[in-house]
C-alpha positions in Angstrom: 37.8 -27.5 -49.8 38.3 -24.0 -48.2 35.4 -25.4 -45.7 37.3 -28.4 -44.6 40.5 -26.5 -44.2 38.8 -24.0 -41.9 36.8 -26.0 -39.9 40.0 -28.5 -39.3 42.1 -25.1 -38.6 39.4 -24.0 -36.2 38.7 -27.7 -34.7 42.8 -27.7 -33.6 42.5 -24.1 -32.3 39.8 -23.6 -30.9 39.8 -24.1 -27.0 43.8 -23.6 -26.7 44.7 -21.4 -23.8 45.9 -18.2 -22.5 48.2 -16.6 -20.2 47.8 -13.2 -18.4 46.3 -11.7 -15.5 43.3 -11.4 -16.7 42.8 -15.1 -17.4 40.4 -15.9 -14.8 38.0 -13.5 -15.9 38.7 -14.3 -19.6 37.8 -18.1 -18.8 34.6 -17.1 -17.4 33.7 -15.3 -20.5 34.3 -18.3 -22.5 32.6 -20.6 -20.0 28.4 -21.1 -19.9 27.2 -20.5 -23.4 24.6 -22.5 -25.3 26.4 -21.7 -28.8 28.8 -20.2 -30.6 27.6 -16.2 -31.1 26.9 -15.5 -27.7 30.2 -16.9 -26.5 32.0 -14.5 -29.3 29.6 -11.7 -28.5 30.7 -11.9 -24.9 34.4 -12.4 -25.9 34.2 -9.1 -28.2 32.8 -6.9 -25.6 35.5 -8.5 -22.9 38.0 -7.4 -25.8 36.6 -4.0 -25.9 37.7 -3.6 -22.4 40.8 -5.0 -22.6 42.8 -3.5 -25.4 46.0 -5.0 -24.8 44.6 -8.4 -24.3 46.5 -11.0 -26.6 43.9 -14.2 -25.9 40.8 -12.2 -26.8 42.2 -11.0 -30.2 43.2 -14.5 -31.2 40.2 -15.9 -30.3 38.3 -12.9 -32.4 40.1 -13.7 -35.6 39.4 -17.3 -35.1 36.1 -16.8 -34.8 35.9 -14.6 -37.9 38.1 -16.9 -39.6 35.4 -19.7 -39.0 32.6 -17.9 -39.9 33.9 -16.3 -43.2 34.7 -12.6 -42.7 38.1 -12.9 -43.4 38.9 -9.0 -43.2 37.8 -8.8 -39.7 39.9 -12.1 -39.0 43.0 -10.1 -40.4 42.5 -7.2 -38.4 42.1 -9.4 -35.0 45.4 -11.1 -36.2 47.2 -8.0 -37.0 46.4 -6.3 -33.6 47.0 -9.7 -31.6 50.5 -9.8 -33.2 51.2 -6.4 -32.3 50.6 -7.3 -28.6 53.1 -10.4 -28.9 55.7 -8.4 -30.2 55.6 -6.4 -27.5 55.2 -9.0 -24.7 56.6 -12.2 -26.7 57.1 -13.7 -23.1 53.5 -13.5 -22.3 52.3 -15.5 -25.1 52.3 -19.1 -25.0 54.0 -21.0 -27.7 50.5 -22.9 -28.2 48.9 -19.7 -29.2 52.0 -18.3 -31.3 51.6 -21.2 -33.3 47.8 -20.4 -33.5 48.0 -17.0 -34.7 50.8 -18.2 -37.5 48.4 -20.8 -38.7 45.6 -18.3 -38.6 47.4 -16.0 -41.2 48.6 -19.0 -43.3 45.1 -20.0 -43.6 43.9 -16.6 -44.6 46.4 -16.4 -47.2 45.9 -19.5 -48.4 42.1 -18.9 -48.8 43.2 -15.9 -50.5 45.5 -17.8 -53.0 48.7 -16.1 -51.8 50.3 -19.4 -51.5 53.9 -18.2 -51.0 53.5 -16.2 -48.0 50.7 -18.9 -46.8 53.7 -20.9 -46.6 55.9 -18.4 -44.8 53.2 -18.6 -42.0 52.4 -22.3 -41.6 56.3 -22.9 -41.6 56.8 -20.9 -38.7 53.6 -22.7 -36.7 54.7 -26.0 -37.9 58.2 -25.2 -36.3 57.1 -24.5 -33.0 57.8 -27.3 -30.7 55.3 -29.3 -28.9 52.2 -27.5 -30.8 53.5 -27.1 -34.8 52.7 -30.6 -35.3 49.1 -29.6 -35.3 49.6 -28.0 -38.4 50.9 -30.7 -40.5 47.7 -30.8 -42.5 47.8 -27.2 -43.5 51.4 -27.3 -44.4 50.3 -30.6 -46.5 47.7 -28.6 -48.5 50.1 -25.8 -48.7 53.0 -27.7 -50.3 50.4 -29.2 -52.8 49.4 -26.0 -54.1 53.5 -25.2 -54.2 53.4 -28.4 -56.2 55.9 -29.9 -53.6 53.9 -33.4 -53.4 56.3 -35.5 -52.0 57.4 -33.0 -49.3 53.3 -32.7 -48.7 52.6 -36.6 -48.9 55.3 -36.7 -45.8 53.3 -34.1 -44.2 50.0 -35.8 -44.6 51.9 -39.0 -43.3 53.0 -37.8 -40.1 49.8 -35.8 -39.1 
């Protein structure tokens, strides 16, 4: 079940957009790769040279979540969130929802259900993009023994 949750989460988050002055360079880094590993190696190199770039940190957090390196994922999420707090207007609502969704997924995997619920609610309540996290919200609600609420989430997703 953990793998399915991870796959679902990464599927909905993988190609979310970015917004900053380095966006063109960053988009070039993300293009023209034959596989996920080579793309993320280039994103990592980009990130080293751009320590205040939110999107690379979020993408690296997603990647490490996908491959099961949860400590690295959390590390990049914490860095991304610090950047977002400094410049909240520069972070798109789509990426804000993705960040909260990543946190929720990590906490769910670590069986910290209450904390996961707090983050998935933040993601779910972001207009336009939050509904992507309905399945994750439903899974967390089941773990909280809120089956009727979970069913509503599943039906609307």
